[in-house]
N, C-alpha and C positions, 0 to 999 in steps of 0.2 A: 799828493797828500802826504804830509809828514806826521808820524805818530811817535809817541814815546815807546819805551820798552815795556814788554809784558810784565805785569806785577810778579814779584818774587817774594818768598818769605811769608811773614805774618802781618796782617793788616787789621784796621779798625774802621768801623763805619763813621762817615762824616755826618754828624747830626747837628742841627743848628743849636740845640741846647748845650752842646759840648764845645761850641766855637771858641769861647774865651780860653778854655783849658787846652784845646788843640793848638791854638795859636801860640801858646806859651810852652808847648811841648818841645823837649830837646830833640835835636836831630838824631835820627837813629832809634827813637823810641818805638816807632813802628816802621815797617818796610814800605807800606803804602796805605792810602786811604781810599775807601769806596764811597761814592756818592750816587744819588739818584738824579739823573739829568732832569727828569720831569719836574723836580722841585727847585731847579736852579736856572732853567732856561729863561732868559730875559730878566733875570734878577740883577739889579744894579745896586747903587748906593753902598752902604757899609757892608751888607751881606755879600754883595758881588766882589767888593774889594777883599774881604776876608777869604773868600773862596780862591781868588787869584793868588793871594799870598800863600795859602796852603798848597796850591797846585805848583807853585814855584819851589816849595821845600820838599814835597813828598810826591811820588808818582801817584796818579789817580787811576782807579778802576771805576767802571760805571755799571750800574745795575738798575734796569728800568722797572717800572711798575704799571704802566698805563697802555701798553701796546695791544693787550688783549689778543695775543697771537692765536689763540684757539677760538676766538669769538665768531659770531655769525655775520657781523657787519663788516664792510670793507675796512682794511687797515687804514689808519689815519696817516696818510702820506705827508701831510703838513707836519705832524709831530715827528715822523721819521726824519724829515729833512732838518727840523730844528735840532733833533738829537745829533744828527751827523755834524752840523755846524758846531755844536757844543763839544763833541768829541775832538773835532779838528782843532778848535780853538785852544783846548787844554791838552793837546797831544796825548790823547787817551788811546791806548792800544787794545784794551779789553772792554767789551760790552756784553752784557747778559740780560736776559729777560726770563719771565716765568712761563713754564709750560702749562698754561691755564687760559681762562678768559675772565675778563673783569668789566666788560661793557656790552650793552645791547640797547641802542637808542639812549645812550647816556651811561655814565660810570655807575657800576654796581658797588664799588668800594669794598670789594672782597676779591680774593683770588680763588676762582671756582674750578673744580676738576673737570676734565674732559672724560667722555665715555671711552673706555679702552676697546676700541673697535678699529677694524681696517679702514672704514670710512673716515673716522676721526684722524687716523694717521695721515691719510692722503690730504685731508683738509688742512691740518695744521702744518704739515711739512711744506706744502705749497706756499703758505703764508710766511713761514720762516725764510724760505728761499727768496720771496719777494722782499722781505725786510732786509735781508743781507744785500740784495741788489741795490736798494735805495740807500742803505747806510754805507755801502762800499767797503764792507768788512764782513768777515766771518764772525758769527756770534755764538754764544753758548746759551743753552736753555737750562732752567733750574727745575728739578723735581720739587713739587710743592707738597705741603701737608694738606690733608683733606680728612673729612670726618664722615660725611654722607657720600658714599661711593655711587656714581652713576653706573649705567650698564657696563659690565665687564665681560666682553667676549675673549679678551686677552688678559694675561697676568700684567700687573703694573710694569714690571721690569721688561717684559716682552714688548709692551706698547712703547715704552721709552726707547728701547733699542731700535724698533722699527722707525720711529720718528727721527732719531739721530741718523740712521742710514739713509732714509729717503730725503731728508732735508740737507744732508751732508753738513751738519753743524756740530758743535762741541757741547759738552755737558758741564754745567756747574752743579756739582754734587753737594746738596745740602745734607750734611751728616745728621743734624738734629731732625730734619724732616723725615729722613729715612728711618731713624730710630722711632720717632713718634708714630709714623705710619705702620711700622712693623708691629708695634704693640697694639694699636687701635684696630688693625686689620688682620692680626694673627698670622704674620709670615716671618720668615727667618731673615734678619738683616744681613747676616754673613753670606747666605746664599744669594741674596740680591747683589751684594758687592761682587761676588764671584762671577755673576752673570753679566756684569757691565763690561763694555768694550774699553779696555784700559787706554787705548790711544785717543779716545774722545773725552776723557776726564781731564780737564785742564785747570780746574779751580774748585775750591771747596769753601763751604760755610759751616760754622758751628755756632750754636746759640743755646740759650737756656729755654726750658719749658716748665709747665706746671703739671704736677701729678694730681689729677682730679681723682683717680682711682687706680688700682693696680693694672686695670685693663683699659684705662683712658688717660692719655697724655694730651695736653693742650700746648700747642706751639705758640709761645708768647713773645719771645725775644726780650723778656723783661726780667731775667734772672741769670744767675751764674750758670755756666755749663756744668751739667751733672756727670757723675762718674761713668755711667754707661755710655754717654755720648763721647767722652774722652776715649774710652776703650774702643769704640767703633771708629773714631778718627784714627787711632793707631792701626787698626785693621786696614783702613783705607790707604794709609801710607805704605803699609806692607804690600798692598795690592797694586797701587798706582804710582808709588814714589811720593816724595815730600812735595806735593803740589802746593802752590800758593793758597793760603787759607785766611779767610776773614772771620774775625769775631764780630757777630751781629748783636747789637744791643739797641733797642728802639725807644725804651722808656724806663722809668724807675732806675735812673742812672746813679751808680755809686760814685765816689771820688775817682778821678781819672786814674790814680795810682792802682786802684783795684782792677780796672779794665786792662791797664797795661800789664798787670800781673797775669791775667789770663792770656794776653798776647804772648807773654814769655812762656807760658805753658805750651802754647802752640809751637813756639820756636824750639823748645826743648824736645818735643816729640818729633819735629822735623829733623833736628840734628841727630836724634837717636836713629831715625829711619835711614838717614843718609849714611850713618856710620855702619849700619848693618843692613845693607840693601838685599832684599829678597823679593824683588818686584817681578810679578808675572805680567807679561806684555800682551797676552792674548786679548 
């Protein structure tokens, strides 16, 4: 199996609404693009051609939506095999999914949180290992945003650490999700960062959110990144190094130049972190 290189630098999400602008984008405008294989498997015609053209010009990272790693139903092996073929075809070296569930006898069309219990750790870790075996790759799981918390025998960060250890997988740290959760569930985001195993944090997301109230933030991916999230990203770089980072934007798209301006803000923070490394490796 031949794969491309692991993504580096700062990237942007590949969304169909942005295709004309992305195709016209200058080389080097972003370091990589991230797409969701679930939305592109078996897509041909103009869209398929556009994806192939972009994959030739920019490295691709892939981020899944539909595996339901924490769900009660058996994993969709057919989907996993389709994803593997997609990753192989486009020489994708990085694949991630959400630490959540999204299906039970059909898609639920939301990313729902798992109970933070030892039983849930064993359940989801076994499914992550199975997914890695079918995909033929090590994968990363993403910390999700959530609002109604299920039963919590463990702290969120301790649950996450236990899953990473038992599954022997990596972490996609969504900095905006961490910020949103820290406000909504009243915990310290800096302490959360300090508790994460640095060696497993391989990739980051940043995005915008909506301020419903001082104590309620809604993860939307439909706005610019806010100052508190930029500050938390800087803390993450100090803790883990300048890991590859994606700007997520799913709707309410501004002109591409504005999105690329946010990508440049990521790059500037990565460069600053690289110039003054104070990275803790524990």
